[in-house]
N, C-alpha and C positions, 0 to 999 in steps of 0.2 A: 353229310360231307359236301355234297354238291353245292348246297346253299352257302356253306361257309366259304368254299373256294370262290364262288361267284361274288359274294359280298367282299372278298378281299382281292378283287381284280382279275380273277381268272377270265380268260377269253371264252365267251359262250360259243364262238365259232372255231375254236381250236380243233385241229385235225390230228388224227392218229393213223393207225394202221389202215392201209388202203384208202387214205384220205377221208375216212369217216369222221363225222362230227359226233358230239354227244347225242344229238338227235337220233342219229342212226343207231347208236348203242341202246338208247332208251326205248326205241320203237321195236327193236329186234328181240330175238330169243335170248333170254337171260336165265341162267340157272342159279337160284339162290336157295339154299337149304332144301333142295329137292323140288323147288317150285320152278316151273317153266313159264315164263311170261315176260311181257314188257314192263318197264317201270313207269307206270302211269303218273305217279306223283313227280318223278324226276322230269318227265316230259312236260308236264304242266309248268313246272318251275322254269325250265329252259325256254318255253314259249313266253312266259311272263317276262323273262330277261331279254327277250328280243331275238331268240334263235331263229335262223332262217329256215322256214318250213320246207323250202325248195332246195336246200343244200344237197349237192350231189357228191357221191364218192368217186373213186377212180373208174368205176364202171358206169357211172351216170345214174346210179340208184339213189332214190330219195328215201327219207324215213318212211314215207307211205309205202314204198315198195317193200321195205323190210317188214313193216307191220302187217301188210297184206300177205306176204309170203309165210309169215309165222302165225297167221290167223288170229291176230290181236284185234278183235272187233272194236273194243272200246277205244283203242289207240287210233285205228283207222278212222273212226267217226270223229275223234278229236282233231286229227290232222286235217280231215276234210273241212270241218267247221272253221278251221284256222286258215283255209284257203289253199290247201295242198291240191296240186293239179292231178286229177284222177286219170288224165290222158298222158301223163309224162312217160316217156319211153327211155330205156337205158340202152347201152351198147348192143345188146342182143335183140333190139327192136321189140321188147316186151313191154306191156303196160301192167 
């Protein structure tokens, strides 16, 4: 569905609740059919389409913060390899 939306002009940087982008959603905890995990394939697609790896939500959190908090090692590595700042701080001065 995400690929179809992007191919038909959806904004890869669109923001929703708490100013989160699709990167935040893909990197964070997701429950699908009882599975807790990030959406690796969706994250790859978003990155291919030029999503900003450093996009911040209303608290200053990046997708890397979300992935780290939810212990998604594969996503953390992927974001790091794409240039995510491992020293980025959010409003609560956490890294």
